[in-house]
PDB file of N, CA, C and O in Angstrom:
ATOM      1  N   MET A   1      40.754 116.273   7.558  1.00  0.00           N
ATOM      2  CA  MET A   1      40.228 115.527   8.681  1.00  0.00           C
ATOM      3  C   MET A   1      38.746 115.866   8.816  1.00  0.00           C
ATOM      4  O   MET A   1      38.365 117.033   8.718  1.00  0.00           O
ATOM      5  N   ASP A   2      37.927 114.873   9.035  1.00  0.00           N
ATOM      6  CA  ASP A   2      36.489 115.104   9.124  1.00  0.00           C
ATOM      7  C   ASP A   2      36.113 115.740  10.456  1.00  0.00           C
ATOM      8  O   ASP A   2      36.958 115.940  11.329  1.00  0.00           O
ATOM      9  N   GLU A   3      34.829 116.053  10.593  1.00  0.00           N
ATOM     10  CA  GLU A   3      34.334 116.756  11.788  1.00  0.00           C
ATOM     11  C   GLU A   3      34.556 115.948  13.060  1.00  0.00           C
ATOM     12  O   GLU A   3      34.955 116.502  14.084  1.00  0.00           O
ATOM     13  N   HIS A   4      34.300 114.640  13.003  1.00  0.00           N
ATOM     14  CA  HIS A   4      34.457 113.796  14.192  1.00  0.00           C
ATOM     15  C   HIS A   4      35.932 113.613  14.549  1.00  0.00           C
ATOM     16  O   HIS A   4      36.272 113.489  15.726  1.00  0.00           O
ATOM     17  N   GLY A   5      36.794 113.596  13.561  1.00  0.00           N
ATOM     18  CA  GLY A   5      38.225 113.422  13.813  1.00  0.00           C
ATOM     19  C   GLY A   5      38.816 114.571  14.610  1.00  0.00           C
ATOM     20  O   GLY A   5      39.665 114.364  15.477  1.00  0.00           O
ATOM     21  N   LYS A   6      38.361 115.790  14.314  1.00  0.00           N
ATOM     22  CA  LYS A   6      38.865 116.951  15.043  1.00  0.00           C
ATOM     23  C   LYS A   6      38.410 116.930  16.498  1.00  0.00           C
ATOM     24  O   LYS A   6      39.134 117.387  17.383  1.00  0.00           O
ATOM     25  N   LYS A   7      37.220 116.405  16.745  1.00  0.00           N
ATOM     26  CA  LYS A   7      36.694 116.383  18.112  1.00  0.00           C
ATOM     27  C   LYS A   7      37.327 115.272  18.948  1.00  0.00           C
ATOM     28  O   LYS A   7      37.223 115.286  20.175  1.00  0.00           O
ATOM     29  N   MET A   8      37.977 114.320  18.301  1.00  0.00           N
ATOM     30  CA  MET A   8      38.629 113.229  19.028  1.00  0.00           C
ATOM     31  C   MET A   8      40.045 113.591  19.472  1.00  0.00           C
ATOM     32  O   MET A   8      40.625 112.886  20.297  1.00  0.00           O
ATOM     33  N   ILE A   9      40.598 114.651  18.954  1.00  0.00           N
ATOM     34  CA  ILE A   9      41.982 115.016  19.270  1.00  0.00           C
ATOM     35  C   ILE A   9      42.141 115.380  20.736  1.00  0.00           C
ATOM     36  O   ILE A   9      43.079 114.920  21.389  1.00  0.00           O
ATOM     37  N   ALA A  10      41.239 116.199  21.263  1.00  0.00           N
ATOM     38  CA  ALA A  10      41.373 116.673  22.650  1.00  0.00           C
ATOM     39  C   ALA A  10      41.343 115.531  23.667  1.00  0.00           C
ATOM     40  O   ALA A  10      42.221 115.484  24.528  1.00  0.00           O
ATOM     41  N   PRO A  11      40.367 114.598  23.611  1.00  0.00           N
ATOM     42  CA  PRO A  11      40.387 113.513  24.594  1.00  0.00           C
ATOM     43  C   PRO A  11      41.644 112.652  24.514  1.00  0.00           C
ATOM     44  O   PRO A  11      42.153 112.196  25.538  1.00  0.00           O
ATOM     45  N   ILE A  12      42.138 112.434  23.316  1.00  0.00           N
ATOM     46  CA  ILE A  12      43.336 111.605  23.145  1.00  0.00           C
ATOM     47  C   ILE A  12      44.560 112.321  23.717  1.00  0.00           C
ATOM     48  O   ILE A  12      45.369 111.706  24.412  1.00  0.00           O
ATOM     49  N   VAL A  13      44.699 113.618  23.429  1.00  0.00           N
ATOM     50  CA  VAL A  13      45.847 114.375  23.927  1.00  0.00           C
ATOM     51  C   VAL A  13      45.809 114.460  25.453  1.00  0.00           C
ATOM     52  O   VAL A  13      46.838 114.283  26.106  1.00  0.00           O
ATOM     53  N   ILE A  14      44.647 114.728  26.022  1.00  0.00           N
ATOM     54  CA  ILE A  14      44.522 114.812  27.477  1.00  0.00           C
ATOM     55  C   ILE A  14      44.846 113.468  28.116  1.00  0.00           C
ATOM     56  O   ILE A  14      45.519 113.419  29.146  1.00  0.00           O
ATOM     57  N   THR A  15      44.377 112.384  27.520  1.00  0.00           N
ATOM     58  CA  THR A  15      44.674 111.051  28.046  1.00  0.00           C
ATOM     59  C   THR A  15      46.176 110.789  28.050  1.00  0.00           C
ATOM     60  O   THR A  15      46.715 110.287  29.037  1.00  0.00           O
ATOM     61  N   ILE A  16      46.842 111.117  26.978  1.00  0.00           N
ATOM     62  CA  ILE A  16      48.284 110.902  26.884  1.00  0.00           C
ATOM     63  C   ILE A  16      49.031 111.748  27.917  1.00  0.00           C
ATOM     64  O   ILE A  16      49.968 111.268  28.555  1.00  0.00           O
ATOM     65  N   LEU A  17      48.618 113.004  28.082  1.00  0.00           N
ATOM     66  CA  LEU A  17      49.287 113.874  29.048  1.00  0.00           C
ATOM     67  C   LEU A  17      49.089 113.396  30.488  1.00  0.00           C
ATOM     68  O   LEU A  17      50.028 113.424  31.284  1.00  0.00           O
ATOM     69  N   VAL A  18      47.891 112.963  30.820  1.00  0.00           N
ATOM     70  CA  VAL A  18      47.627 112.495  32.187  1.00  0.00           C
ATOM     71  C   VAL A  18      48.390 111.200  32.462  1.00  0.00           C
ATOM     72  O   VAL A  18      48.939 111.027  33.550  1.00  0.00           O
ATOM     73  N   ILE A  19      48.430 110.301  31.498  1.00  0.00           N
ATOM     74  CA  ILE A  19      49.185 109.052  31.671  1.00  0.00           C
ATOM     75  C   ILE A  19      50.673 109.349  31.835  1.00  0.00           C
ATOM     76  O   ILE A  19      51.334 108.740  32.676  1.00  0.00           O
ATOM     77  N   ALA A  20      51.204 110.274  31.044  1.00  0.00           N
ATOM     78  CA  ALA A  20      52.614 110.643  31.177  1.00  0.00           C
ATOM     79  C   ALA A  20      52.892 111.236  32.556  1.00  0.00           C
ATOM     80  O   ALA A  20      53.934 110.971  33.156  1.00  0.00           O
ATOM     81  N   TYR A  21      51.957 112.034  33.050  1.00  0.00           N
ATOM     82  CA  TYR A  21      52.109 112.602  34.394  1.00  0.00           C
ATOM     83  C   TYR A  21      52.115 111.512  35.456  1.00  0.00           C
ATOM     84  O   TYR A  21      52.959 111.526  36.352  1.00  0.00           O
ATOM     85  N   TYR A  22      51.177 110.560  35.366  1.00  0.00           N
ATOM     86  CA  TYR A  22      51.141 109.442  36.325  1.00  0.00           C
ATOM     87  C   TYR A  22      52.459 108.683  36.322  1.00  0.00           C
ATOM     88  O   TYR A  22      53.028 108.405  37.378  1.00  0.00           O
ATOM     89  N   VAL A  23      52.930 108.358  35.156  1.00  0.00           N
ATOM     90  CA  VAL A  23      54.156 107.564  35.051  1.00  0.00           C
ATOM     91  C   VAL A  23      55.336 108.340  35.630  1.00  0.00           C
ATOM     92  O   VAL A  23      56.141 107.773  36.369  1.00  0.00           O
ATOM     93  N   PHE A  24      55.449 109.607  35.311  1.00  0.00           N
ATOM     94  CA  PHE A  24      56.550 110.410  35.834  1.00  0.00           C
ATOM     95  C   PHE A  24      56.456 110.573  37.345  1.00  0.00           C
ATOM     96  O   PHE A  24      57.437 110.357  38.057  1.00  0.00           O
ATOM     97  N   TYR A  25      55.276 110.955  37.838  1.00  0.00           N
ATOM     98  CA  TYR A  25      55.099 111.208  39.263  1.00  0.00           C
ATOM     99  C   TYR A  25      55.362 109.961  40.098  1.00  0.00           C
ATOM    100  O   TYR A  25      56.131 110.001  41.059  1.00  0.00           O
ATOM    101  N   PHE A  26      54.728 108.865  39.732  1.00  0.00           N
ATOM    102  CA  PHE A  26      54.913 107.645  40.504  1.00  0.00           C
ATOM    103  C   PHE A  26      56.300 107.043  40.273  1.00  0.00           C
ATOM    104  O   PHE A  26      56.819 106.350  41.149  1.00  0.00           O
ATOM    105  N   GLY A  27      56.906 107.292  39.117  1.00  0.00           N
ATOM    106  CA  GLY A  27      58.282 106.845  38.893  1.00  0.00           C
ATOM    107  C   GLY A  27      59.256 107.532  39.833  1.00  0.00           C
ATOM    108  O   GLY A  27      60.176 106.905  40.358  1.00  0.00           O
ATOM    109  N   VAL A  28      59.047 108.831  40.041  1.00  0.00           N
ATOM    110  CA  VAL A  28      59.890 109.566  40.991  1.00  0.00           C
ATOM    111  C   VAL A  28      59.669 109.042  42.407  1.00  0.00           C
ATOM    112  O   VAL A  28      60.628 108.848  43.153  1.00  0.00           O
ATOM    113  N   LEU A  29      58.403 108.811  42.781  1.00  0.00           N
ATOM    114  CA  LEU A  29      58.121 108.282  44.115  1.00  0.00           C
ATOM    115  C   LEU A  29      58.763 106.917  44.332  1.00  0.00           C
ATOM    116  O   LEU A  29      59.321 106.649  45.396  1.00  0.00           O
ATOM    117  N   ILE A  30      58.681 106.062  43.327  1.00  0.00           N
ATOM    118  CA  ILE A  30      59.256 104.723  43.450  1.00  0.00           C
ATOM    119  C   ILE A  30      60.771 104.794  43.609  1.00  0.00           C
ATOM    120  O   ILE A  30      61.356 104.022  44.369  1.00  0.00           O
ATOM    121  N   SER A  31      61.401 105.714  42.898  1.00  0.00           N
ATOM    122  CA  SER A  31      62.860 105.816  42.991  1.00  0.00           C
ATOM    123  C   SER A  31      63.326 106.370  44.337  1.00  0.00           C
ATOM    124  O   SER A  31      64.462 106.122  44.742  1.00  0.00           O
ATOM    125  N   VAL A  32      62.473 107.111  45.033  1.00  0.00           N
ATOM    126  CA  VAL A  32      62.845 107.714  46.302  1.00  0.00           C
ATOM    127  C   VAL A  32      62.603 106.773  47.487  1.00  0.00           C
ATOM    128  O   VAL A  32      63.343 106.804  48.471  1.00  0.00           O
ATOM    129  N   ILE A  33      61.576 105.948  47.389  1.00  0.00           N
ATOM    130  CA  ILE A  33      61.162 105.103  48.517  1.00  0.00           C
ATOM    131  C   ILE A  33      61.999 103.823  48.553  1.00  0.00           C
ATOM    132  O   ILE A  33      62.345 103.260  47.515  1.00  0.00           O
ATOM    133  N   ASP A  34      62.318 103.374  49.781  1.00  0.00           N
ATOM    134  CA  ASP A  34      63.154 102.187  49.957  1.00  0.00           C
ATOM    135  C   ASP A  34      62.360 100.899  50.175  1.00  0.00           C
ATOM    136  O   ASP A  34      62.832  99.826  49.799  1.00  0.00           O
ATOM    137  N   GLN A  35      61.179 100.973  50.766  1.00  0.00           N
ATOM    138  CA  GLN A  35      60.422  99.767  51.099  1.00  0.00           C
ATOM    139  C   GLN A  35      59.810  99.147  49.841  1.00  0.00           C
ATOM    140  O   GLN A  35      59.198  99.829  49.020  1.00  0.00           O
ATOM    141  N   MET A  36      59.997  97.828  49.720  1.00  0.00           N
ATOM    142  CA  MET A  36      59.521  97.126  48.528  1.00  0.00           C
ATOM    143  C   MET A  36      58.001  97.089  48.447  1.00  0.00           C
ATOM    144  O   MET A  36      57.448  97.210  47.353  1.00  0.00           O
ATOM    145  N   ALA A  37      57.311  96.927  49.568  1.00  0.00           N
ATOM    146  CA  ALA A  37      55.845  96.865  49.553  1.00  0.00           C
ATOM    147  C   ALA A  37      55.245  98.185  49.083  1.00  0.00           C
ATOM    148  O   ALA A  37      54.267  98.194  48.335  1.00  0.00           O
ATOM    149  N   VAL A  38      55.814  99.272  49.510  1.00  0.00           N
ATOM    150  CA  VAL A  38      55.320 100.588  49.096  1.00  0.00           C
ATOM    151  C   VAL A  38      55.638 100.825  47.619  1.00  0.00           C
ATOM    152  O   VAL A  38      54.836 101.413  46.892  1.00  0.00           O
ATOM    153  N   LYS A  39      56.805 100.367  47.182  1.00  0.00           N
ATOM    154  CA  LYS A  39      57.145 100.477  45.761  1.00  0.00           C
ATOM    155  C   LYS A  39      56.150  99.703  44.899  1.00  0.00           C
ATOM    156  O   LYS A  39      55.729 100.178  43.844  1.00  0.00           O
ATOM    157  N   LEU A  40      55.785  98.526  45.352  1.00  0.00           N
ATOM    158  CA  LEU A  40      54.809  97.722  44.618  1.00  0.00           C
ATOM    159  C   LEU A  40      53.464  98.420  44.556  1.00  0.00           C
ATOM    160  O   LEU A  40      52.821  98.445  43.507  1.00  0.00           O
ATOM    161  N   LEU A  41      53.036  98.987  45.671  1.00  0.00           N
ATOM    162  CA  LEU A  41      51.774  99.716  45.717  1.00  0.00           C
ATOM    163  C   LEU A  41      51.814 100.910  44.773  1.00  0.00           C
ATOM    164  O   LEU A  41      50.872 101.136  44.013  1.00  0.00           O
ATOM    165  N   PHE A  42      52.902 101.674  44.820  1.00  0.00           N
ATOM    166  CA  PHE A  42      53.035 102.826  43.940  1.00  0.00           C
ATOM    167  C   PHE A  42      53.279 102.425  42.487  1.00  0.00           C
ATOM    168  O   PHE A  42      53.196 103.270  41.595  1.00  0.00           O
ATOM    169  N   GLY A  43      53.573 101.170  42.237  1.00  0.00           N
ATOM    170  CA  GLY A  43      53.669 100.677  40.865  1.00  0.00           C
ATOM    171  C   GLY A  43      52.328 100.249  40.323  1.00  0.00           C
ATOM    172  O   GLY A  43      52.083 100.336  39.120  1.00  0.00           O
ATOM    173  N   ILE A  44      51.454  99.784  41.202  1.00  0.00           N
ATOM    174  CA  ILE A  44      50.129  99.320  40.782  1.00  0.00           C
ATOM    175  C   ILE A  44      49.180 100.490  40.530  1.00  0.00           C
ATOM    176  O   ILE A  44      48.355 100.437  39.618  1.00  0.00           O
ATOM    177  N   ILE A  45      49.296 101.537  41.331  1.00  0.00           N
ATOM    178  CA  ILE A  45      48.382 102.680  41.206  1.00  0.00           C
ATOM    179  C   ILE A  45      48.404 103.295  39.807  1.00  0.00           C
ATOM    180  O   ILE A  45      47.331 103.476  39.231  1.00  0.00           O
ATOM    181  N   PRO A  46      49.561 103.629  39.223  1.00  0.00           N
ATOM    182  CA  PRO A  46      49.514 104.220  37.884  1.00  0.00           C
ATOM    183  C   PRO A  46      49.017 103.253  36.814  1.00  0.00           C
ATOM    184  O   PRO A  46      48.437 103.679  35.816  1.00  0.00           O
ATOM    185  N   VAL A  47      49.239 101.962  37.014  1.00  0.00           N
ATOM    186  CA  VAL A  47      48.725 100.985  36.046  1.00  0.00           C
ATOM    187  C   VAL A  47      47.196 101.000  36.062  1.00  0.00           C
ATOM    188  O   VAL A  47      46.562 100.991  35.006  1.00  0.00           O
ATOM    189  N   LEU A  48      46.607 101.023  37.257  1.00  0.00           N
ATOM    190  CA  LEU A  48      45.155 101.076  37.369  1.00  0.00           C
ATOM    191  C   LEU A  48      44.590 102.387  36.823  1.00  0.00           C
ATOM    192  O   LEU A  48      43.596 102.384  36.097  1.00  0.00           O
ATOM    193  N   LEU A  49      45.222 103.499  37.172  1.00  0.00           N
ATOM    194  CA  LEU A  49      44.762 104.788  36.679  1.00  0.00           C
ATOM    195  C   LEU A  49      44.884 104.883  35.158  1.00  0.00           C
ATOM    196  O   LEU A  49      44.027 105.473  34.499  1.00  0.00           O
ATOM    197  N   THR A  50      45.941 104.308  34.608  1.00  0.00           N
ATOM    198  CA  THR A  50      46.111 104.298  33.155  1.00  0.00           C
ATOM    199  C   THR A  50      45.004 103.498  32.489  1.00  0.00           C
ATOM    200  O   THR A  50      44.457 103.921  31.471  1.00  0.00           O
ATOM    201  N   GLY A  51      44.674 102.351  33.055  1.00  0.00           N
ATOM    202  CA  GLY A  51      43.591 101.543  32.508  1.00  0.00           C
ATOM    203  C   GLY A  51      42.269 102.277  32.515  1.00  0.00           C
ATOM    204  O   GLY A  51      41.515 102.213  31.544  1.00  0.00           O
ATOM    205  N   VAL A  52      41.981 102.972  33.595  1.00  0.00           N
ATOM    206  CA  VAL A  52      40.734 103.735  33.694  1.00  0.00           C
ATOM    207  C   VAL A  52      40.731 104.884  32.695  1.00  0.00           C
ATOM    208  O   VAL A  52      39.716 105.132  32.043  1.00  0.00           O
ATOM    209  N   MET A  53      41.843 105.581  32.566  1.00  0.00           N
ATOM    210  CA  MET A  53      41.918 106.692  31.617  1.00  0.00           C
ATOM    211  C   MET A  53      41.714 106.222  30.173  1.00  0.00           C
ATOM    212  O   MET A  53      41.013 106.874  29.399  1.00  0.00           O
ATOM    213  N   ILE A  54      42.319 105.107  29.821  1.00  0.00           N
ATOM    214  CA  ILE A  54      42.153 104.580  28.459  1.00  0.00           C
ATOM    215  C   ILE A  54      40.710 104.140  28.234  1.00  0.00           C
ATOM    216  O   ILE A  54      40.156 104.374  27.160  1.00  0.00           O
ATOM    217  N   TYR A  55      40.099 103.512  29.223  1.00  0.00           N
ATOM    218  CA  TYR A  55      38.701 103.080  29.113  1.00  0.00           C
ATOM    219  C   TYR A  55      37.774 104.282  28.894  1.00  0.00           C
ATOM    220  O   TYR A  55      36.894 104.243  28.034  1.00  0.00           O
ATOM    221  N   VAL A  56      37.976 105.343  29.671  1.00  0.00           N
ATOM    222  CA  VAL A  56      37.146 106.538  29.542  1.00  0.00           C
ATOM    223  C   VAL A  56      37.383 107.204  28.185  1.00  0.00           C
ATOM    224  O   VAL A  56      36.434 107.683  27.563  1.00  0.00           O
ATOM    225  N   CYS A  57      38.617 107.242  27.724  1.00  0.00           N
ATOM    226  CA  CYS A  57      38.919 107.826  26.419  1.00  0.00           C
ATOM    227  C   CYS A  57      38.241 107.049  25.293  1.00  0.00           C
ATOM    228  O   CYS A  57      37.693 107.647  24.368  1.00  0.00           O
ATOM    229  N   VAL A  58      38.277 105.734  25.369  1.00  0.00           N
ATOM    230  CA  VAL A  58      37.629 104.905  24.349  1.00  0.00           C
ATOM    231  C   VAL A  58      36.120 105.140  24.362  1.00  0.00           C
ATOM    232  O   VAL A  58      35.500 105.234  23.303  1.00  0.00           O
ATOM    233  N   GLN A  59      35.523 105.235  25.552  1.00  0.00           N
ATOM    234  CA  GLN A  59      34.094 105.524  25.638  1.00  0.00           C
ATOM    235  C   GLN A  59      33.769 106.864  25.004  1.00  0.00           C
ATOM    236  O   GLN A  59      32.787 106.982  24.271  1.00  0.00           O
ATOM    237  N   ARG A  60      34.577 107.867  25.274  1.00  0.00           N
ATOM    238  CA  ARG A  60      34.344 109.197  24.714  1.00  0.00           C
ATOM    239  C   ARG A  60      34.477 109.188  23.200  1.00  0.00           C
ATOM    240  O   ARG A  60      33.706 109.858  22.513  1.00  0.00           O
ATOM    241  N   ILE A  61      35.429 108.450  22.671  1.00  0.00           N
ATOM    242  CA  ILE A  61      35.584 108.352  21.220  1.00  0.00           C
ATOM    243  C   ILE A  61      34.364 107.691  20.597  1.00  0.00           C
ATOM    244  O   ILE A  61      33.907 108.117  19.536  1.00  0.00           O
ATOM    245  N   HIS A  62      33.828 106.655  21.239  1.00  0.00           N
ATOM    246  CA  HIS A  62      32.605 106.019  20.735  1.00  0.00           C
ATOM    247  C   HIS A  62      31.428 107.002  20.753  1.00  0.00           C
ATOM    248  O   HIS A  62      30.620 107.011  19.825  1.00  0.00           O
ATOM    249  N   GLU A  63      31.326 107.820  21.790  1.00  0.00           N
ATOM    250  CA  GLU A  63      30.264 108.821  21.852  1.00  0.00           C
ATOM    251  C   GLU A  63      30.399 109.835  20.725  1.00  0.00           C
ATOM    252  O   GLU A  63      29.406 110.212  20.102  1.00  0.00           O
ATOM    253  N   ILE A  64      31.613 110.271  20.463  1.00  0.00           N
ATOM    254  CA  ILE A  64      31.838 111.247  19.395  1.00  0.00           C
ATOM    255  C   ILE A  64      31.480 110.643  18.045  1.00  0.00           C
ATOM    256  O   ILE A  64      30.857 111.310  17.220  1.00  0.00           O
ATOM    257  N   ARG A  65      31.858 109.401  17.807  1.00  0.00           N
ATOM    258  CA  ARG A  65      31.548 108.756  16.522  1.00  0.00           C
ATOM    259  C   ARG A  65      30.052 108.557  16.330  1.00  0.00           C
ATOM    260  O   ARG A  65      29.563 108.591  15.201  1.00  0.00           O
ATOM    261  N   LYS A  66      29.319 108.349  17.424  1.00  0.00           N
ATOM    262  CA  LYS A  66      27.862 108.184  17.322  1.00  0.00           C
ATOM    263  C   LYS A  66      27.144 109.519  17.216  1.00  0.00           C
ATOM    264  O   LYS A  66      25.933 109.554  16.997  1.00  0.00           O
ATOM    265  N   GLY A  67      27.871 110.611  17.367  1.00  0.00           N
ATOM    266  CA  GLY A  67      27.258 111.926  17.238  1.00  0.00           C
ATOM    267  C   GLY A  67      26.752 112.495  18.537  1.00  0.00           C
ATOM    268  O   GLY A  67      25.960 113.438  18.518  1.00  0.00           O
ATOM    269  N   GLU A  68      27.173 111.965  19.661  1.00  0.00           N
ATOM    270  CA  GLU A  68      26.741 112.463  20.961  1.00  0.00           C
ATOM    271  C   GLU A  68      27.832 113.363  21.554  1.00  0.00           C
ATOM    272  O   GLU A  68      28.324 113.125  22.658  1.00  0.00           O
ATOM    273  N   GLU A  69      28.196 114.401  20.794  1.00  0.00           N
ATOM    274  CA  GLU A  69      29.271 115.267  21.250  1.00  0.00           C
ATOM    275  C   GLU A  69      28.907 115.997  22.534  1.00  0.00           C
ATOM    276  O   GLU A  69      29.749 116.176  23.414  1.00  0.00           O
ATOM    277  N   ASP A  70      27.660 116.414  22.639  1.00  0.00           N
ATOM    278  CA  ASP A  70      27.207 117.188  23.798  1.00  0.00           C
ATOM    279  C   ASP A  70      26.215 116.337  24.571  1.00  0.00           C
ATOM    280  O   ASP A  70      25.014 116.605  24.538  1.00  0.00           O
ATOM    281  N   ASP A  71      26.698 115.319  25.265  1.00  0.00           N
ATOM    282  CA  ASP A  71      25.801 114.412  25.960  1.00  0.00           C
ATOM    283  C   ASP A  71      25.204 115.019  27.219  1.00  0.00           C
ATOM    284  O   ASP A  71      24.270 114.446  27.780  1.00  0.00           O
ATOM    285  N   LEU A  72      25.708 116.165  27.688  1.00  0.00           N
ATOM    286  CA  LEU A  72      25.124 116.820  28.854  1.00  0.00           C
ATOM    287  C   LEU A  72      23.784 117.441  28.533  1.00  0.00           C
ATOM    288  O   LEU A  72      22.996 117.698  29.444  1.00  0.00           O
ATOM    289  N   SER A  73      23.501 117.690  27.273  1.00  0.00           N
ATOM    290  CA  SER A  73      22.224 118.288  26.909  1.00  0.00           C
ATOM    291  C   SER A  73      21.053 117.338  27.114  1.00  0.00           C
ATOM    292  O   SER A  73      19.898 117.759  27.052  1.00  0.00           O
ATOM    293  N   GLN A  74      21.336 116.062  27.359  1.00  0.00           N
ATOM    294  CA  GLN A  74      20.276 115.079  27.585  1.00  0.00           C
ATOM    295  C   GLN A  74      19.716 115.162  28.995  1.00  0.00           C
ATOM    296  O   GLN A  74      18.684 114.555  29.282  1.00  0.00           O
ATOM    297  N   TYR A  75      20.361 115.885  29.863  1.00  0.00           N
ATOM    298  CA  TYR A  75      19.951 115.912  31.267  1.00  0.00           C
ATOM    299  C   TYR A  75      19.299 117.210  31.653  1.00  0.00           C
ATOM    300  O   TYR A  75      18.900 117.382  32.805  1.00  0.00           O
TER     301      TYR A  75
END
């Protein structure tokens, strides 16, 4: 595996773990709550959070491929 490939593993693993946590946590909440409106709200939240997490992960992968591993050094 090349240098950039090794640096992409951590963001991908963290993204997968956080998404799994969202799905599990909100799945438990949905199964406990009786009101349909609240269930719908708690169903939309993890979908939105998952979308944001995937977007941020893709951005980070693009930064790693361009060689901007330490982008904080620019500030």
